[in-house]
N, C-alpha and C positions, 0 to 999 in steps of 0.2 A: 131466326131466334127460336130456341127450344120452348115448347109449351111449359107453362108454370107447373103443371102436374108432373111432367117428365123431370123437370129440374128438381122438384121436391123429392121425387122418387129416388133419383140417382144420388143426390146430395145426402138425403136422409139415410140411405142404406150404408153408404161409406162412413158417414159421421157416427152412426149407431155402432158399427163394428169397431171403429177406432176407439170410441169412448169407453165401451165396455172392456176392451182389451187392456187399456191403460189402467183402469181402476179395478181390475178383477181381483187382485190379492186382497183388497179391502172387503170385497164382497164375500170372499171365502171366509175371512175372519168373522164377518157378520153372521154368516150361515152357521159356522161352527158354534158360535155363542148361543144362537137360537136353538140349535139342535141339542146342545148340552142342557138346556132348560127342561128337556124331557126326563132327565134324571131328577125325579121329584124329591128324593130324600135329602140330598146335599148334606149328609151327615158324616162326620169323621169320628172314628172310634180310636181313642188314644189310651195307652197303658202308661201310667206314671211309674217312676223308679220304684215306688213302694208296692207296685202291683195292682193299684186301684185302676178301675176302668172309668174313663170319663168320655162323655158324648158331647161333641161340639158341632155346631153348624159349619159345614164346609165353606170356605171362602169362595165367593162368586168370582170366576175368572174375568179378568178385564182384557182390554184390547191387546196389551203387551204380553200378558201371560199366554193368551190364546195364540198369538203370533209365534211366541217362543216354542210352544208345544208343537205347532205345525212344523216349524223349522227343524226341531230336534227329532221328530218322528218320521217326517216325509221329505225334508229338504225343500229346496226351492220349488220342485215340482208340485209339492203339496198345496201351494197357493194357486195353482193353475188347473186344478181338476175341473173339467167341463168347459174350459175356456173356448175351445173350438166351436162347440155347439152354441154357446152363448154369443160368440161373435157373429156367427152365421145367423142365429135366431134374431139377435138384436138388429142386424142389418135389415132383415125383413120387417121386424116390429117397428123400428124407427122410420123406415121408408113408408110404412103404412100410416104411422101416426102423423108424420109431417104432411103426407099427401092428403089424408082425410081432413086434417086441420086446415090445410090450404084450400081444399075443395069446399069445405063448409063455410069458410070465410068468404070465398068467392061467390057462394050461393046466398050470401047476406045473413048467415048465422052471426050472432054476436060472438065476442071472444070466448065467453064462458061456455056457451052452447057448442061451439066448434071444438073446443078443447075436450069437453065431456064426451062428445061423440067419438073423437079420436081415441080417448081412453077406453070406451066401451068396445070398440072394434078391436083394438090391440090386445085386450084381455084374453080373447079366444086364441090368439097367437102366443101370448106370453105364458099361458098356463102350461102347455106341454114343454116349452123351452125351459121354463123354470123347474119343472119336475126332473128333467134329466140333469140340469145344473146342480140342483140340491143333492141329488143322489150321488153325482160324481164328486162333489165336494166332501163327501164322507170318506173318500179314499177306498171304498169297498170294491168298486168295479175297475176292470182292466182298462177300459176305454168307453167312449160314448156308444159304440156299436154294441158292446157287451151289455151296457146299461139298457139300451133301447130294446134289445132282444129279451132281456130279463123281465122288463115291465110287460111286454106283450105276452110272453109265455105265462107269467104268473097272474096278470090282472086283465089282459086283453086290451084292445084299443081304448076302452073307457078309462083304464088306469092311467094311460098317457094323456088323454085329452081332457078328462073331467076331474081328476084328482086335484083338489085345490082350486077349481075354477071359480066357485062362489066367492071365496075370500080374494081371489085375484081380481075379480070384477070390482069388488068393494075397495080394493086398493087402487086399481088403475084409473077408475073414473074420477074420483076426487083428486088423486095425485096429478094426473095430466091436466085437469082443470086449473089447479093452482100453478102447475108447472108453466104452461103456456101463458096464463094470465100474468103471472109475476114477470116472466121473461119479457113480455110485451111492454109492461109498465116500466120495467127497469131500463130496457133499451131506449124507450122514448125519452127518458129523463137523463140518461147517461151517455148517449151516443156523441153528443157535441163535446162533452167534457172529456170522455175517455178515448174517443176515436176508435182505432182498430182493436183495442183490448176490451171494448164494451161488451162484445159477445161472451168473452171469457168471464168477465166479472158478473154479468147478468145470468149467465148459465150456471155459474157456481152458486150464486145466492138462490136462484130459483130451484136448482136441483136439491140443495141441502134443505131448503125450507119445505118443499113439497112432500118430503118423506116423513116429517115429524108427525102430522096429524093422522097419517095412515100407518104408522109403524106398528101399533098393536095388531092391525090386520095382517101385516107382513109376517109378524112372529107366528100367528096362527097358520098362515099359508105355508110357511116353511115347515112347521111341524107336521101339518097335514100331508104335505108332499113327501116328507121323509118317512112317516110311519103309515101312510095310507089310512089314517083314521078319519072319522067324520068331524067336520069343523066344529059342530056343536059340542061334542065331547072334549075336544081340545080346549075350547074356550072354558068349559066347566072345570077341567083338570088344572089348567093354568091358574085360574082364580082360586080354586080350592087349596092347592098346595103352595102357591107363591104369592097370592094376592095380586093387586094391581101392578106391583113391581115386576111380576113375571112377563107382562105384556111389553116391557121396554128393553128386553134383552137385545144387545147388539146395536143399540141406537147410535152410539158414537162412531163405530166403523161404518155404519150405513150412511150416516150424514157425510162423513169424510169421503166415502166412495161416491156418493151422489154428487158432491161438489166437484170432485175430479172428473167423474164421468161426464156430467152435463156441461161443465166448462169446456171440456175437450169436444164434446158432441156439437155444441152450438158454435164453437169457434170454427170447427171443420165445416159444419153445415153452412155457416155464413160465408166462409171463404169460397166453398164450392158453388153455392148458388150465384155468387157474384161472378165467378169465372164462367160458369155455364150460361149465364144470361148474356155473355158477350159473344157466344157462338152464333154465327149467322147461318 
């Protein structure tokens, strides 16, 4: 029988890649909405038939208008900028998260402590992966290699590894804590009732719920990684120009993406761990 750590590593890597690939278009929409919040003015200048100039606040784009804009300007490919890096990166990230969580539980950490430890470790992997993903989703770069080289040439290794690291840590630790905790609670209460679809249900609920309390941090992280600004100035600018509302840009597509992603991830992970545990 395969060791538990090896099972978690293999199942987590495959599940992570599949989950992010399935939900990636929703992630692109989320990122686009958050990046658009960098346009602080949001003002339209309109000339009436009489020649008078009126100034109105521009309408904040919603999930459907953002999706339509991506489709009209870039086509289907516009929804998948950076998907290769994200799938490979999430394979490593989820393998690490599931393995660290399993190892911590095996070492008698409680559920919360094990999940928080997994979140802290994966933050250092997620930050460079997200940096490339965010920049690729802008549609500026030809491919991931072009993006990677551009970051290194203009900012050095620090620009890849450290830009957005602080908000990533503050996102990953509480998110993974809630993520694994909720999944464990939901699975224990729904397995008998839902059977084989329990991982899908539990993963969807846990995934959607865990992003809500950390969404403001994710908005800051996205803008930091897009503009290479300091996170303190990003927080100040968002609040000054948009108020608290600005910290919730892209919440709906992110919750939808998280539900689809994590339902898929946990379903694949649960299936693979069961299959791998049968190997003698």
